[in-house]
N, CA and C atoms as an extended XYZ file, in Angstrom:
381
Properties=species:S:1:pos:R:3:atomname:S:1:resname:S:1:resid:I:1 pbc="F F F"
N        21.290        9.003        6.373 N   MET     1
C        21.078        9.642        5.075 CA  MET     1
C        21.004       11.157        5.277 C   MET     1
N        21.696       11.889        4.434 N   ALA     2
C        21.675       13.350        4.513 CA  ALA     2
C        20.314       13.876        4.076 C   ALA     2
N        19.971       15.047        4.569 N   ARG     3
C        18.694       15.669        4.200 CA  ARG     3
C        18.679       15.945        2.700 C   ARG     3
N        17.692       15.410        1.971 N   PRO     4
C        17.609       15.652        0.528 CA  PRO     4
C        17.401       17.139        0.225 C   PRO     4
N        17.910       17.574       -0.920 N   ALA     5
C        17.834       18.982       -1.309 CA  ALA     5
C        16.408       19.549       -1.307 C   ALA     5
N        15.395       18.835       -1.831 N   PRO     6
C        14.041       19.398       -1.798 CA  PRO     6
C        13.523       19.607       -0.368 C   PRO     6
N        13.921       18.733        0.543 N   VAL     7
C        13.514       18.880        1.951 CA  VAL     7
C        14.223       20.083        2.569 C   VAL     7
N        15.502       20.234        2.272 N   ALA     8
C        16.250       21.398        2.768 CA  ALA     8
C        15.641       22.688        2.232 C   ALA     8
N        15.223       22.675        0.967 N   ALA     9
C        14.603       23.868        0.370 CA  ALA     9
C        13.279       24.184        1.065 C   ALA     9
N        12.468       23.149        1.342 N   TRP    10
C        11.203       23.371        2.048 CA  TRP    10
C        11.466       23.942        3.446 C   TRP    10
N        12.443       23.383        4.153 N   HIS    11
C        12.770       23.904        5.493 CA  HIS    11
C        13.168       25.377        5.432 C   HIS    11
N        13.949       25.748        4.438 N   ALA    12
C        14.377       27.150        4.305 CA  ALA    12
C        13.170       28.059        4.109 C   ALA    12
N        12.211       27.622        3.306 N   ILE    13
C        10.998       28.411        3.065 CA  ILE    13
C        10.172       28.498        4.346 C   ILE    13
N         9.969       27.364        5.009 N   ALA    14
C         9.156       27.334        6.229 CA  ALA    14
C         9.786       28.164        7.351 C   ALA    14
N        11.117       28.058        7.503 N   GLU    15
C        11.797       28.792        8.575 CA  GLU    15
C        11.808       30.292        8.320 C   GLU    15
N        11.962       30.700        7.059 N   SER    16
C        11.986       32.130        6.741 CA  SER    16
C        10.573       32.704        6.672 C   SER    16
N         9.585       31.807        6.565 N   ARG    17
C         8.177       32.184        6.394 CA  ARG    17
C         8.006       33.082        5.167 C   ARG    17
N         8.842       32.811        4.154 N   ASP    18
C         8.790       33.565        2.900 CA  ASP    18
C         8.484       32.592        1.765 C   ASP    18
N         7.283       32.676        1.185 N   PRO    19
C         6.896       31.723        0.140 CA  PRO    19
C         7.565       31.961       -1.217 C   PRO    19
N         8.444       32.952       -1.318 N   ALA    20
C         9.054       33.268       -2.617 CA  ALA    20
C         9.760       32.063       -3.239 C   ALA    20
N        10.344       31.195       -2.434 N   GLY    21
C        11.076       30.043       -2.942 CA  GLY    21
C        10.194       28.937       -3.491 C   GLY    21
N         8.893       29.036       -3.274 N   LEU    22
C         7.991       27.979       -3.748 CA  LEU    22
C         7.989       27.848       -5.264 C   LEU    22
N         8.156       28.950       -5.987 N   ASP    23
C         8.094       28.894       -7.445 CA  ASP    23
C         9.144       27.940       -7.997 C   ASP    23
N        10.356       27.992       -7.461 N   ALA    24
C        11.422       27.105       -7.925 CA  ALA    24
C        11.264       25.687       -7.379 C   ALA    24
N        10.702       25.551       -6.183 N   LEU    25
C        10.605       24.243       -5.538 CA  LEU    25
C         9.469       23.380       -6.079 C   LEU    25
N         8.382       24.001       -6.511 N   LEU    26
C         7.205       23.235       -6.934 CA  LEU    26
C         7.215       22.958       -8.434 C   LEU    26
N         6.930       21.713       -8.785 N   ALA    27
C         6.753       21.356      -10.191 CA  ALA    27
C         5.448       21.982      -10.687 C   ALA    27
N         5.351       22.229      -11.980 N   ASP    28
C         4.140       22.840      -12.533 CA  ASP    28
C         2.903       21.990      -12.252 C   ASP    28
N         3.076       20.665      -12.246 N   ASP    29
C         1.941       19.747      -12.060 CA  ASP    29
C         1.837       19.209      -10.626 C   ASP    29
N         2.408       19.916       -9.674 N   VAL    30
C         2.364       19.486       -8.272 CA  VAL    30
C         0.921       19.319       -7.807 C   VAL    30
N         0.714       18.378       -6.895 N   VAL    31
C        -0.599       18.133       -6.307 CA  VAL    31
C        -0.483       18.332       -4.798 C   VAL    31
N        -1.405       19.123       -4.242 N   PHE    32
C        -1.445       19.367       -2.800 CA  PHE    32
C        -2.672       18.672       -2.236 C   PHE    32
N        -2.451       17.891       -1.181 N   ARG    33
C        -3.552       17.199       -0.509 CA  ARG    33
C        -3.611       17.676        0.926 C   ARG    33
N        -4.771       18.180        1.299 N   SER    34
C        -4.978       18.766        2.619 CA  SER    34
C        -6.019       17.964        3.387 C   SER    34
N        -5.876       17.885        4.722 N   PRO    35
C        -6.911       17.217        5.506 CA  PRO    35
C        -8.204       18.041        5.555 C   PRO    35
N        -8.121       19.288        5.126 N   ALA    36
C        -9.269       20.189        5.211 CA  ALA    36
C       -10.076       20.254        3.916 C   ALA    36
N        -9.521       19.744        2.818 N   VAL    37
C       -10.165       19.845        1.513 CA  VAL    37
C       -10.282       18.442        0.937 C   VAL    37
N       -11.491       18.072        0.514 N   HIS    38
C       -11.749       16.702        0.043 CA  HIS    38
C       -10.969       16.359       -1.219 C   HIS    38
N       -10.908       17.268       -2.170 N   THR    39
C       -10.277       16.961       -3.450 CA  THR    39
C        -8.828       17.455       -3.480 C   THR    39
N        -7.968       16.739       -4.201 N   PRO    40
C        -6.588       17.211       -4.366 CA  PRO    40
C        -6.579       18.559       -5.088 C   PRO    40
N        -5.682       19.419       -4.682 N   GLN    41
C        -5.522       20.721       -5.320 CA  GLN    41
C        -4.370       20.589       -6.308 C   GLN    41
N        -4.664       20.752       -7.592 N   GLU    42
C        -3.680       20.464       -8.630 CA  GLU    42
C        -3.089       21.736       -9.209 C   GLU    42
N        -1.760       21.710       -9.394 N   GLY    43
C        -1.056       22.800      -10.047 CA  GLY    43
C        -0.289       23.686       -9.087 C   GLY    43
N         0.665       24.387       -9.653 N   LYS    44
C         1.568       25.234       -8.870 CA  LYS    44
C         0.837       26.394       -8.207 C   LYS    44
N        -0.115       27.015       -8.904 N   ALA    45
C        -0.792       28.196       -8.342 CA  ALA    45
C        -1.589       27.839       -7.091 C   ALA    45
N        -2.387       26.776       -7.161 N   LEU    46
C        -3.188       26.377       -5.990 CA  LEU    46
C        -2.299       25.902       -4.852 C   LEU    46
N        -1.287       25.104       -5.169 N   THR    47
C        -0.383       24.603       -4.126 CA  THR    47
C         0.347       25.764       -3.466 C   THR    47
N         0.783       26.728       -4.247 N   THR    48
C         1.452       27.909       -3.690 CA  THR    48
C         0.514       28.658       -2.744 C   THR    48
N        -0.746       28.803       -3.138 N   ALA    49
C        -1.712       29.502       -2.280 CA  ALA    49
C        -1.877       28.777       -0.945 C   ALA    49
N        -2.050       27.466       -0.988 N   TYR    50
C        -2.232       26.695        0.247 CA  TYR    50
C        -0.983       26.699        1.116 C   TYR    50
N         0.186       26.489        0.508 N   LEU    51
C         1.411       26.460        1.308 CA  LEU    51
C         1.749       27.842        1.856 C   LEU    51
N         1.475       28.894        1.096 N   SER    52
C         1.705       30.255        1.593 CA  SER    52
C         0.820       30.536        2.803 C   SER    52
N        -0.443       30.124        2.730 N   ALA    53
C        -1.354       30.297        3.865 CA  ALA    53
C        -0.891       29.480        5.055 C   ALA    53
N        -0.435       28.258        4.813 N   ALA    54
C         0.039       27.399        5.902 CA  ALA    54
C         1.261       28.001        6.587 C   ALA    54
N         2.149       28.584        5.799 N   ILE    55
C         3.339       29.224        6.366 CA  ILE    55
C         2.924       30.375        7.285 C   ILE    55
N         1.910       31.127        6.873 N   THR    56
C         1.421       32.242        7.684 CA  THR    56
C         0.751       31.744        8.960 C   THR    56
N        -0.100       30.729        8.831 N   VAL    57
C        -0.895       30.232        9.958 CA  VAL    57
C        -0.042       29.424       10.937 C   VAL    57
N         0.749       28.489       10.422 N   LEU    58
C         1.527       27.587       11.275 CA  LEU    58
C         2.928       28.103       11.570 C   LEU    58
N         3.469       28.904       10.665 N   GLY    59
C         4.862       29.321       10.718 CA  GLY    59
C         5.399       29.792       12.054 C   GLY    59
N         4.660       30.662       12.753 N   PRO    60
C         5.225       31.208       13.996 CA  PRO    60
C         5.564       30.153       15.049 C   PRO    60
N         4.865       29.026       15.069 N   THR    61
C         5.133       27.998       16.088 CA  THR    61
C         5.495       26.646       15.486 C   THR    61
N         5.639       26.580       14.166 N   LEU    62
C         5.929       25.319       13.491 CA  LEU    62
C         7.302       24.796       13.887 C   LEU    62
N         7.325       23.541       14.350 N   THR    63
C         8.579       22.881       14.693 CA  THR    63
C         8.567       21.482       14.091 C   THR    63
N         9.565       21.178       13.286 N   TYR    64
C         9.700       19.821       12.772 CA  TYR    64
C        10.479       19.005       13.792 C   TYR    64
N         9.929       17.829       14.156 N   VAL    65
C        10.524       17.038       15.240 CA  VAL    65
C        11.224       15.763       14.766 C   VAL    65
N        10.780       15.184       13.646 N   ARG    66
C        11.440       13.995       13.085 CA  ARG    66
C        11.225       13.963       11.585 C   ARG    66
N        12.133       13.264       10.890 N   GLU    67
C        12.039       13.162        9.438 CA  GLU    67
C        12.496       11.784        8.989 C   GLU    67
N        11.839       11.285        7.931 N   TRP    68
C        12.220       10.019        7.311 CA  TRP    68
C        12.367       10.267        5.822 C   TRP    68
N        13.416        9.691        5.216 N   TYR    69
C        13.698        9.932        3.803 CA  TYR    69
C        13.750        8.634        3.013 C   TYR    69
N        13.333        8.715        1.767 N   ALA    70
C        13.539        7.665        0.773 CA  ALA    70
C        14.198        8.330       -0.435 C   ALA    70
N        14.349        7.592       -1.526 N   ALA    71
C        15.064        8.125       -2.692 CA  ALA    71
C        14.410        9.384       -3.259 C   ALA    71
N        13.076        9.397       -3.332 N   ASP    72
C        12.384       10.525       -3.951 CA  ASP    72
C        11.242       11.043       -3.088 C   ASP    72
N        11.310       10.782       -1.789 N   SER    73
C        10.207       11.194       -0.921 CA  SER    73
C        10.682       11.321        0.519 C   SER    73
N         9.841       11.986        1.316 N   ALA    74
C        10.158       12.180        2.725 CA  ALA    74
C         8.872       12.356        3.520 C   ALA    74
N         8.941       12.037        4.789 N   VAL    75
C         7.865       12.304        5.737 CA  VAL    75
C         8.468       13.182        6.837 C   VAL    75
N         7.837       14.326        7.079 N   LEU    76
C         8.308       15.290        8.073 CA  LEU    76
C         7.244       15.417        9.155 C   LEU    76
N         7.594       15.062       10.374 N   GLU    77
C         6.657       15.173       11.493 CA  GLU    77
C         6.792       16.557       12.117 C   GLU    77
N         5.653       17.205       12.386 N   PHE    78
C         5.697       18.555       12.944 CA  PHE    78
C         4.713       18.734       14.088 C   PHE    78
N         4.944       19.818       14.822 N   ARG    79
C         4.027       20.289       15.860 CA  ARG    79
C         3.917       21.797       15.722 C   ARG    79
N         2.751       22.319       16.100 N   ALA    80
C         2.536       23.768       16.108 CA  ALA    80
C         1.458       24.065       17.138 C   ALA    80
N         1.387       25.314       17.571 N   GLU    81
C         0.356       25.773       18.502 CA  GLU    81
C        -0.567       26.737       17.766 C   GLU    81
N        -1.875       26.490       17.852 N   LEU    82
C        -2.867       27.367       17.236 CA  LEU    82
C        -3.871       27.760       18.307 C   LEU    82
N        -3.839       28.999       18.716 N   ASP    83
C        -4.767       29.497       19.735 CA  ASP    83
C        -4.819       28.574       20.950 C   ASP    83
N        -3.647       28.159       21.430 N   GLY    84
C        -3.577       27.322       22.622 CA  GLY    84
C        -3.797       25.844       22.374 C   GLY    84
N        -4.054       25.452       21.142 N   ARG    85
C        -4.236       24.034       20.804 CA  ARG    85
C        -2.971       23.512       20.131 C   ARG    85
N        -2.514       22.350       20.565 N   THR    86
C        -1.374       21.722       19.909 CA  THR    86
C        -1.864       20.950       18.694 C   THR    86
N        -1.232       21.204       17.580 N   VAL    87
C        -1.506       20.490       16.342 CA  VAL    87
C        -0.293       19.606       16.073 C   VAL    87
N        -0.547       18.360       15.756 N   HIS    88
C         0.506       17.395       15.482 CA  HIS    88
C         0.222       16.826       14.100 C   HIS    88
N         1.232       16.796       13.239 N   GLY    89
C         0.956       16.301       11.905 CA  GLY    89
C         2.187       15.860       11.171 C   GLY    89
N         1.957       15.469        9.929 N   ILE    90
C         3.058       15.106        9.041 CA  ILE    90
C         2.851       15.763        7.681 C   ILE    90
N         3.970       16.085        7.054 N   ASP    91
C         4.003       16.495        5.658 CA  ASP    91
C         4.655       15.349        4.905 C   ASP    91
N         4.011       14.869        3.853 N   MET    92
C         4.584       13.828        2.999 CA  MET    92
C         4.932       14.472        1.666 C   MET    92
N         6.199       14.447        1.322 N   LEU    93
C         6.698       15.112        0.120 CA  LEU    93
C         7.218       14.082       -0.880 C   LEU    93
N         6.939       14.304       -2.146 N   THR    94
C         7.512       13.505       -3.229 CA  THR    94
C         8.056       14.486       -4.254 C   THR    94
N         9.208       14.153       -4.833 N   TRP    95
C         9.814       15.058       -5.810 CA  TRP    95
C        10.258       14.287       -7.047 C   TRP    95
N        10.493       15.069       -8.114 N   ASN    96
C        10.915       14.496       -9.392 CA  ASN    96
C        12.439       14.515       -9.516 C   ASN    96
N        12.942       14.079      -10.664 N   ALA    97
C        14.387       14.007      -10.897 CA  ALA    97
C        15.053       15.384      -10.858 C   ALA    97
N        14.269       16.448      -11.094 N   ASP    98
C        14.806       17.814      -11.039 CA  ASP    98
C        14.783       18.387       -9.626 C   ASP    98
N        14.319       17.595       -8.637 N   GLY    99
C        14.272       18.068       -7.256 CA  GLY    99
C        13.090       18.973       -6.965 C   GLY    99
N        12.098       18.972       -7.848 N   GLN   100
C        10.896       19.778       -7.618 CA  GLN   100
C         9.805       18.902       -7.003 C   GLN   100
N         9.067       19.478       -6.059 N   LEU   101
C         8.003       18.731       -5.410 CA  LEU   101
C         6.869       18.465       -6.392 C   LEU   101
N         6.436       17.199       -6.436 N   THR   102
C         5.329       16.791       -7.295 CA  THR   102
C         4.086       16.459       -6.479 C   THR   102
N         4.282       16.223       -5.180 N   ASP   103
C         3.172       15.881       -4.303 CA  ASP   103
C         3.496       16.384       -2.895 C   ASP   103
N         2.529       17.069       -2.292 N   PHE   104
C         2.681       17.574       -0.923 CA  PHE   104
C         1.377       17.222       -0.208 C   PHE   104
N         1.437       16.251        0.694 N   THR   105
C         0.260       15.807        1.427 CA  THR   105
C         0.444       16.132        2.903 C   THR   105
N        -0.602       16.690        3.513 N   VAL   106
C        -0.569       17.049        4.929 CA  VAL   106
C        -1.610       16.224        5.673 C   VAL   106
N        -1.215       15.707        6.829 N   MET   107
C        -2.151       15.029        7.733 CA  MET   107
C        -1.992       15.670        9.103 C   MET   107
N        -3.128       15.918        9.777 N   VAL   108
C        -3.120       16.653       11.049 CA  VAL   108
C        -4.036       15.968       12.062 C   VAL   108
N        -3.617       15.986       13.320 N   ARG   109
C        -4.422       15.512       14.434 CA  ARG   109
C        -4.192       16.451       15.606 C   ARG   109
N        -4.908       16.467       16.658 N   PRO   110
C        -6.209       15.820       16.834 CA  PRO   110
C        -7.304       16.597       16.094 C   PRO   110
N        -8.512       16.076       16.147 N   PHE   111
C        -9.618       16.664       15.389 CA  PHE   111
C        -9.843       18.132       15.752 C   PHE   111
N        -9.806       18.481       17.026 N   LYS   112
C       -10.019       19.887       17.419 CA  LYS   112
C        -8.901       20.774       16.876 C   LYS   112
N        -7.698       20.255       16.811 N   GLY   113
C        -6.599       21.001       16.202 CA  GLY   113
C        -6.823       21.197       14.717 C   GLY   113
N        -7.318       20.147       14.055 N   LEU   114
C        -7.631       20.244       12.635 CA  LEU   114
C        -8.737       21.270       12.400 C   LEU   114
N        -9.749       21.266       13.246 N   GLN   115
C       -10.836       22.247       13.111 CA  GLN   115
C       -10.281       23.666       13.209 C   GLN   115
N        -9.419       23.924       14.184 N   LYS   116
C        -8.826       25.258       14.352 CA  LYS   116
C        -7.974       25.601       13.138 C   LYS   116
N        -7.193       24.637       12.645 N   LEU   117
C        -6.364       24.869       11.463 CA  LEU   117
C        -7.239       25.205       10.259 C   LEU   117
N        -8.337       24.482       10.068 N   MET   118
C        -9.240       24.747        8.958 CA  MET   118
C        -9.815       26.160        9.053 C   MET   118
N       -10.210       26.563       10.252 N   GLU   119
C       -10.758       27.909       10.454 CA  GLU   119
C        -9.735       28.982       10.086 C   GLU   119
N        -8.509       28.835       10.579 N   LEU   120
C        -7.465       29.839       10.333 CA  LEU   120
C        -7.003       29.838        8.873 C   LEU   120
N        -6.928       28.653        8.276 N   MET   121
C        -6.536       28.571        6.872 CA  MET   121
C        -7.605       29.204        5.971 C   MET   121
N        -8.875       28.947        6.256 N   ALA   122
C        -9.961       29.540        5.456 CA  ALA   122
C        -9.884       31.057        5.516 C   ALA   122
N        -9.637       31.603        6.697 N   ALA   123
C        -9.510       33.063        6.846 CA  ALA   123
C        -8.333       33.588        6.047 C   ALA   123
N        -7.198       32.876        6.094 N   GLU   124
C        -6.000       33.322        5.388 CA  GLU   124
C        -6.184       33.209        3.873 C   GLU   124
N        -6.824       32.162        3.407 N   LEU   125
C        -6.998       31.968        1.962 CA  LEU   125
C        -8.000       32.956        1.356 C   LEU   125
N        -8.886       33.519        2.158 N   THR   126
C        -9.870       34.464        1.624 CA  THR   126
C        -9.408       35.911        1.765 C   THR   126
N        -8.196       36.125        2.254 N   ARG   127
C        -7.658       37.495        2.363 CA  ARG   127
C        -7.462       38.106        1.009 C   ARG   127
């Protein structure tokens, strides 16, 4: 199966480390789920803030290693280095008929990597 357009758009944003493309890619009612925040973050503004911070924090070493696709969703496996710690995780994406992301869920392991990610993301989000 060819890479779906919303996944290709996300890769372009992540590789360029430029969040400008998020406005077109995210649906107005998108929901972002983070391993660092208990409640889902609802709406384009909050999701943009979290994904922009993630691009800054993870972007320099972010590497996608495998991907799985369905009709309206995908799972992207990634690795990144944060202060000498390897972070391993997945992004789960769901999109609507217009190709806009409606759900972006992140899962990260190991726990020490998640702790470092939470620390760096908190610093980036409070800038």
